[in-house]
C-alpha positions as CSV (number, residue, x, y, z in Angstrom):
1,M,22.2,24.5,19.2
2,G,20.2,23.7,22.3
3,N,21.7,22.4,25.5
4,S,20.1,19.0,25.0
5,Q,22.5,18.3,22.2
6,S,25.7,19.8,23.5
7,S,25.6,18.5,27.1
8,S,24.5,14.9,26.4
9,T,26.7,12.0,27.4
10,N,24.4,9.3,26.1
11,P,26.4,7.1,23.6
12,R,23.2,6.1,21.8
13,F,22.3,9.7,21.2
14,A,25.9,10.5,20.1
15,S,25.7,7.7,17.6
16,A,22.3,8.6,16.4
17,S,23.2,12.2,15.9
18,R,25.8,11.2,13.4
19,S,23.1,9.9,11.1
20,F,22.0,13.5,10.5
21,T,23.6,16.7,9.1
22,Q,24.0,19.6,11.4
23,H,21.2,21.4,9.5
24,K,18.8,18.5,10.0
25,L,19.7,18.3,13.8
26,D,18.9,22.0,14.0
27,E,15.6,21.4,12.3
28,L,14.8,18.6,14.8
29,Q,15.8,20.8,17.7
30,S,13.4,23.5,16.5
31,Q,10.6,21.0,16.0
32,F,11.2,19.6,19.5
33,N,11.3,23.1,21.1
34,S,7.9,23.9,19.4
35,L,6.2,20.7,20.6
36,A,7.8,20.9,24.1
37,T,6.4,24.5,24.4
38,Q,2.9,23.2,23.4
39,S,3.4,20.5,26.1
40,Q,4.0,23.2,28.7
41,S,7.1,21.4,30.0
42,N,9.5,24.3,30.1
43,G,11.1,23.0,26.9
44,K,12.1,19.7,28.5
45,F,9.8,17.1,26.9
46,I,6.9,16.4,24.6
47,S,3.7,15.0,26.1
48,P,1.8,12.1,24.6
49,S,-1.2,14.2,23.5
50,V,0.9,16.8,21.7
51,F,3.0,14.1,20.1
52,K,0.0,12.2,18.7
53,G,-1.8,15.5,17.8
54,Y,1.2,16.8,15.7
55,F,2.1,13.6,13.9
56,K,-1.5,12.5,13.6
57,I,-0.8,8.9,14.5
58,P,-4.2,7.3,15.3
59,D,-5.4,5.6,18.4
60,S,-3.4,2.7,19.8
61,L,-0.8,3.1,17.1
62,G,0.1,6.6,18.5
63,D,0.3,5.2,22.1
64,R,2.5,2.4,21.0
65,M,4.8,4.7,18.9
66,F,5.2,7.0,21.9
67,D,6.0,4.1,24.1
68,L,8.7,2.8,21.7
69,I,10.3,6.2,21.2
70,T,10.5,6.8,24.9
71,Q,12.1,3.4,25.3
72,K,9.2,2.1,27.4
73,R,10.0,4.3,30.4
74,H,6.3,5.0,30.9
75,D,7.1,8.5,32.3
76,Q,5.0,10.2,29.6
77,K,8.0,12.3,28.6
78,L,9.5,12.3,25.1
79,T,12.9,14.0,25.2
80,F,15.0,15.4,22.4
81,E,17.4,12.5,22.8
82,D,14.5,10.1,22.4
83,L,13.4,11.8,19.2
84,V,16.8,11.8,17.6
85,I,17.5,8.1,18.5
86,A,14.1,7.0,17.3
87,K,14.3,8.9,13.9
88,A,17.9,7.6,13.4
89,T,16.6,4.0,13.7
90,Y,13.2,4.4,12.1
91,E,14.3,6.6,9.2
92,K,18.1,6.1,8.8
93,G,18.6,2.5,9.9
94,T,19.2,-0.5,7.8
95,K,16.2,-2.2,6.2
96,D,16.1,-4.8,8.9
97,E,16.5,-2.2,11.7
98,I,13.6,-0.2,10.3
99,E,11.4,-3.3,9.9
100,E,12.2,-4.6,13.3
101,F,11.1,-1.2,14.8
102,I,7.8,-1.4,12.7
103,Y,7.3,-5.0,13.8
104,Q,7.5,-3.9,17.4
105,L,5.1,-1.1,16.6
106,L,2.4,-3.7,15.8
107,D,2.6,-5.1,19.3
108,V,0.0,-2.6,20.6
109,S,-0.9,-4.7,23.6
110,D,2.8,-4.7,24.6
111,D,2.8,-8.4,25.6
112,G,5.9,-9.3,23.6
113,K,4.1,-10.9,20.7
114,V,2.1,-9.8,17.6
115,D,-1.2,-11.8,17.4
116,R,-4.3,-11.4,15.4
117,S,-5.9,-8.9,17.7
118,D,-2.8,-6.7,17.5
119,L,-2.9,-6.8,13.7
120,Q,-6.7,-6.1,13.7
121,A,-6.3,-3.1,16.0
122,V,-3.5,-1.6,13.9
123,L,-5.5,-2.1,10.7
124,A,-8.6,-0.6,12.2
125,A,-6.6,2.5,13.3
126,I,-5.1,2.9,9.8
127,L,-8.4,2.5,8.0
128,Y,-10.1,5.0,10.3
129,D,-7.3,7.4,9.8
130,L,-7.4,7.3,6.0
131,F,-11.1,6.6,5.6
132,P,-13.0,8.1,8.6
133,L,-16.4,6.5,9.3
134,K,-19.5,8.5,8.9
135,D,-21.8,6.5,11.2
136,N,-22.6,4.4,8.2
137,E,-23.2,0.7,8.7
138,S,-22.0,-0.2,5.2
139,E,-18.7,1.7,5.7
140,T,-18.1,-0.1,9.0
141,K,-18.7,-3.4,7.2
142,S,-16.4,-2.3,4.4
143,H,-13.6,-1.6,6.9
144,Q,-14.1,-5.0,8.6
145,C,-14.1,-6.7,5.2
146,I,-10.7,-5.2,4.4
147,I,-9.3,-6.1,7.9
148,D,-10.5,-9.7,7.5
149,A,-9.0,-10.0,4.0
150,I,-5.6,-8.8,5.3
151,V,-5.6,-11.0,8.4
152,N,-6.6,-13.9,6.1
153,A,-3.5,-13.2,4.1
154,A,-1.2,-13.0,7.1
155,T,0.8,-15.9,8.5
156,F,1.0,-16.6,12.3
157,S,3.7,-19.3,12.6
158,K,5.4,-18.4,15.9
159,D,4.6,-20.8,18.8
160,D,3.5,-18.9,22.0
161,E,4.9,-20.2,25.2
162,G,2.2,-21.7,27.4
163,G,-0.6,-21.1,24.8
164,D,-2.4,-22.9,22.1
165,T,-2.4,-20.0,19.6
166,K,0.4,-18.8,17.3
167,S,1.6,-15.3,16.8
168,M,3.3,-13.4,13.9
169,S,7.0,-13.9,13.7
170,F,9.4,-11.2,12.3
171,E,9.7,-13.3,9.1
172,D,5.9,-13.5,8.9
173,F,5.7,-9.7,9.2
174,K,8.2,-9.1,6.4
175,D,6.3,-11.5,4.2
176,L,3.1,-9.6,4.9
177,C,4.8,-6.3,4.0
178,G,6.0,-7.8,0.8
179,H,2.5,-8.7,-0.2
180,I,0.8,-5.5,1.1
181,P,3.3,-2.7,0.4
182,S,0.9,0.1,1.3
183,L,0.8,-1.2,4.9
184,R,4.6,-1.1,5.0
185,K,4.8,2.4,3.5
186,Y,2.2,3.8,5.9
187,L,3.8,2.3,9.0
188,G,7.2,3.4,7.8
189,S,6.4,7.1,7.5
190,L,4.5,7.9,10.7
191,L,7.3,10.3,11.9
192,S,7.2,12.3,8.6
193,P,5.4,15.6,8.3
194,P,1.7,14.9,8.6
195,D,0.7,16.5,5.3
196,P,-1.7,15.0,2.7
197,G,1.2,13.7,0.6
198,R,2.8,11.7,3.4
199,V,4.2,8.5,1.9
200,G,1.8,5.6,2.4
201,S,-1.2,7.9,3.0
202,Q,-2.1,8.9,-0.6
203,V,-5.5,7.8,-1.7
204,P,-6.4,8.3,-5.4
205,R,-9.5,10.4,-6.1
206,L,-11.9,8.1,-8.0
207,L,-13.7,9.7,-10.9
208,Y,-16.9,8.0,-12.2
209,P,-20.5,8.9,-13.1
210,E,-22.6,9.4,-9.9
211,N,-25.2,6.8,-10.9
212,Y,-22.5,4.1,-11.0
213,D,-21.6,4.4,-7.3
214,S,-23.6,1.5,-5.9
215,N,-22.3,-1.0,-8.4
216,L,-18.6,-0.3,-8.3
217,I,-16.2,-3.0,-7.2
218,L,-13.3,-0.6,-6.7
219,K,-13.5,1.5,-3.5
220,E,-11.0,3.9,-2.0
221,E,-9.6,1.3,0.4
222,Y,-8.8,-1.0,-2.4
223,A,-7.3,1.8,-4.5
224,W,-5.0,2.6,-1.5
225,L,-3.9,-1.0,-1.2
226,I,-3.3,-1.5,-4.9
227,G,-1.4,1.8,-5.1
228,G,1.4,0.6,-2.8
229,L,3.6,-0.2,-5.7
230,L,2.7,2.8,-7.8
231,T,4.4,6.2,-8.0
232,Q,3.0,9.5,-6.7
233,L,1.9,10.6,-10.1
234,E,-0.2,7.4,-10.4
235,L,-2.0,8.2,-7.1
236,V,-3.7,11.4,-8.0
237,E,-6.8,10.5,-9.8
238,W,-8.2,7.2,-11.2
239,K,-10.9,7.4,-13.8
240,L,-13.4,4.7,-14.6
241,L,-13.0,3.8,-18.3
242,Y,-15.1,0.6,-18.5
243,H,-17.8,-1.1,-16.4
244,S,-19.4,-4.3,-17.8
245,S,-22.8,-3.6,-16.1
246,Y,-23.1,-0.3,-17.9
247,H,-21.1,-0.7,-21.1
248,G,-21.9,-4.3,-21.8
249,Q,-19.8,-7.4,-21.5
250,S,-18.0,-6.8,-24.8
251,F,-14.4,-7.1,-25.7
252,N,-14.6,-4.6,-28.5
253,T,-16.4,-2.1,-26.3
254,F,-13.7,-2.6,-23.6
255,L,-10.9,-1.9,-26.1
256,G,-12.7,1.2,-27.4
257,K,-13.2,2.6,-23.9
258,V,-9.7,2.0,-22.7
259,A,-8.1,3.4,-25.9
260,I,-9.2,6.8,-24.7
261,D,-6.4,7.3,-22.3
262,E,-3.7,5.0,-23.7
263,G,-2.0,4.8,-20.3
264,P,-1.6,2.4,-17.4
265,T,-4.8,0.8,-16.1
266,V,-6.2,-1.3,-13.3
267,L,-8.4,-4.2,-14.3
268,I,-10.7,-5.5,-11.5
269,I,-13.0,-8.6,-11.7
270,K,-15.6,-9.9,-9.3
271,D,-16.6,-13.4,-10.2
272,T,-19.7,-15.4,-9.5
273,E,-18.0,-17.0,-6.5
274,G,-17.6,-13.6,-4.9
275,Y,-13.8,-13.4,-5.3
276,I,-12.3,-10.1,-6.3
277,Y,-9.0,-9.8,-8.1
278,G,-7.3,-8.2,-11.0
279,G,-4.1,-6.7,-12.3
280,Y,-2.2,-3.4,-13.0
281,A,-1.4,-3.1,-16.7
282,S,1.6,-0.8,-17.2
283,Q,1.1,-0.7,-21.0
284,P,-2.0,0.2,-23.0
285,W,-4.3,-2.7,-24.0
286,Q,-3.3,-3.0,-27.7
287,K,-3.3,-6.0,-30.1
288,H,-0.2,-8.3,-29.8
289,S,0.4,-11.8,-30.9
290,D,2.6,-12.5,-27.8
291,F,3.2,-11.3,-24.3
292,Y,4.4,-7.7,-23.8
293,G,4.5,-5.2,-20.9
294,D,7.2,-4.5,-18.3
295,L,8.1,-5.1,-14.7
296,K,5.6,-2.5,-13.4
297,C,2.8,-5.0,-14.0
298,I,1.2,-6.6,-10.9
299,L,-1.5,-9.1,-10.1
300,F,-3.6,-8.8,-6.9
301,Q,-6.3,-10.5,-5.0
302,L,-8.6,-8.3,-2.9
303,H,-11.2,-10.7,-1.5
304,P,-11.4,-13.0,0.5
305,K,-7.6,-12.6,0.9
306,L,-5.7,-9.5,0.1
307,S,-2.3,-9.8,-1.5
308,I,-0.3,-7.9,-4.2
309,Y,2.0,-9.9,-6.5
310,R,4.8,-8.3,-8.4
311,P,6.9,-9.9,-11.1
312,T,9.5,-12.4,-9.9
313,G,11.7,-12.1,-12.9
314,A,11.1,-15.8,-13.8
315,N,10.0,-14.7,-17.3
316,N,8.7,-11.7,-19.3
317,N,5.2,-13.1,-19.8
318,L,3.6,-10.0,-18.2
319,Q,0.7,-8.7,-20.2
320,W,-1.5,-10.2,-23.0
321,C,-3.9,-8.7,-25.4
322,A,-4.9,-10.8,-28.5
323,V,-7.6,-9.6,-30.9
324,N,-9.1,-11.5,-33.8
325,Y,-6.5,-14.2,-34.2
326,S,-7.6,-17.5,-35.7
327,S,-4.7,-19.6,-34.4
328,E,-5.5,-21.8,-31.3
329,S,-2.0,-21.0,-30.0
330,I,-3.0,-17.3,-29.7
331,P,-6.1,-17.2,-27.5
332,N,-8.1,-14.0,-28.0
333,G,-8.6,-12.0,-24.8
334,I,-6.7,-10.1,-22.2
335,G,-4.5,-11.4,-19.4
336,F,-1.4,-11.4,-17.2
337,G,1.4,-13.9,-16.6
338,G,1.9,-17.6,-17.0
339,R,1.7,-18.9,-20.6
340,A,-0.9,-19.2,-23.3
341,H,-3.9,-21.3,-22.1
342,H,-2.4,-21.4,-18.6
343,F,-2.4,-17.7,-17.5
344,G,-2.0,-16.1,-14.1
345,L,-5.2,-14.3,-15.0
346,F,-7.1,-14.3,-18.3
347,L,-10.5,-13.1,-19.7
348,T,-11.7,-14.6,-23.0
349,A,-12.7,-12.4,-25.9
350,N,-16.4,-13.0,-25.0
351,F,-15.7,-11.6,-21.5
352,D,-18.0,-14.3,-20.0
353,A,-15.3,-16.7,-18.9
354,G,-11.6,-16.9,-18.1
355,Q,-9.0,-18.7,-16.1
356,T,-6.5,-18.2,-13.3
357,F,-3.6,-20.6,-12.5
358,E,-0.6,-20.6,-10.2
359,C,1.8,-18.3,-11.9
360,T,5.6,-18.2,-11.7
361,T,5.6,-14.8,-13.5
362,F,4.2,-13.1,-10.4
363,G,4.6,-15.8,-7.8
364,S,0.9,-15.9,-7.4
365,P,-1.6,-18.7,-6.6
366,P,-4.9,-19.1,-8.4
367,L,-6.8,-15.9,-7.7
368,S,-10.3,-17.5,-7.4
369,K,-11.9,-20.5,-5.9
370,S,-11.2,-22.6,-9.1
371,N,-9.0,-22.3,-12.2
372,R,-12.0,-21.5,-14.4
373,I,-13.7,-18.2,-13.7
374,C,-17.0,-16.7,-14.6
375,P,-16.9,-12.9,-14.3
376,E,-19.9,-11.1,-12.8
377,V,-18.5,-7.6,-13.0
378,I,-15.5,-6.3,-14.9
379,E,-14.0,-2.8,-14.4
380,C,-11.1,-0.9,-15.9
381,W,-9.7,2.3,-14.4
382,S,-7.1,4.7,-15.8
383,V,-4.5,5.4,-13.1
384,F,-2.8,8.2,-14.9
385,P,-5.6,10.0,-16.8
386,R,-4.7,12.2,-19.7
387,E,-6.0,15.2,-17.7
388,V,-3.4,14.5,-15.0
389,Q,-0.7,14.0,-17.6
390,L,-1.5,17.4,-19.1
391,K,-1.5,19.1,-15.7
392,G,1.8,17.4,-14.7
393,S,4.3,20.2,-15.3
394,N,2.0,22.9,-14.0
395,A,-0.6,21.9,-11.4
396,L,1.5,19.1,-9.8
397,E,4.8,20.9,-9.7
398,G,5.6,21.8,-6.1
399,T,3.3,19.1,-4.7
400,V,3.4,15.6,-6.1
401,L,6.6,16.1,-8.1
402,E,8.5,17.5,-5.1
403,R,7.5,14.4,-3.1
404,F,8.4,12.0,-5.9
405,K,12.0,11.6,-4.7
406,E,10.8,10.9,-1.2
407,D,8.5,8.3,-2.5
408,R,11.3,6.6,-4.4
409,N,13.4,6.6,-1.2
410,M,10.6,4.8,0.6
411,L,10.2,2.3,-2.2
412,N,13.9,1.6,-1.9
413,L,13.5,0.9,1.9
414,V,10.6,-1.5,1.2
415,G,12.7,-3.2,-1.5
416,L,10.2,-2.3,-4.3
417,A,12.0,0.4,-6.3
418,N,12.8,-1.8,-9.2
419,S,9.2,-2.7,-9.7
420,S,8.1,0.9,-10.0
421,Q,10.7,2.4,-12.3
């Protein structure tokens, strides 16, 4: 053990140390020594540049994290005690302690409040980290569109002293995390090893014919955001099964295309009002005369607001797929939540109309501008393609599967584990 552990009289450090096993403390000491050497500090501290370079925390987020870990001393020196105390709070604390730390992380301007500009700066840093821009104007607009959609979904209810604007309260922040779990997972894992499988940073690889690219609704940013409630194995590859512009706006064609994989799928709709929304279907789209599915199902809205809605437990009316029924009480089509003729989301068997109502099943509002929707484009993606399933025990062993337990622990911290089992 290094002297920094044995000689300390800091009670916070002593308390934080008890959160770790001796083996883990030794690992942290070794990590600290390596980074302190790179900082050319004679083993005494880690510099800001080395810290941000190792953990790969982008832009203003990295500066803010360094500031919080060093307890705002502004001396540009991160000590071993700082590291242990921060990781004990950030990784081993109670759910509220962890979220309070992350809430402070959002205050990148360090003015004691989290306002729209802070949230926008954090979101811009995250998107640039996960989806680097390539001097492409359309990509810049895409990032801004995502940022605007998340900010539109956020609540700023805290009155600012001496100002006319409002900022985000801690309760507002927790509500935002509940509706955008990918954001919470990303911000909650920044001190984890910076490998491609870091929780909150996985982006599924999208598989589709090259000539479809310009007409796709789903983009990588949306896949990352939808994937916040999914498991590691569902974040490897997503394969396009059906696209209405190419396969035709046909219910029978849809059912034929999605039957190929017989696994969970993501349904995405862009309607004539420009709204984008959909749902994650945990079960195959197969003929039923009543609701089916399980608590893995989700609804989501992607534009102009971005929110993910998971089951509330109010009922089990999760997934709907009725084919060729003649009874008016069993409307033919596919959908999620609510009740027959009053769905959270529903597409008629003609695929040219549908509905979306406020829904207690998912605690969701109407997903479009009006209750009656007119689809412009419909897509369906397999989130666990058969090729990935077949590779599972071989190609994924030692990578995704080894991180599955870590992912489950993170879901527990976010309070989402029950929705993903």
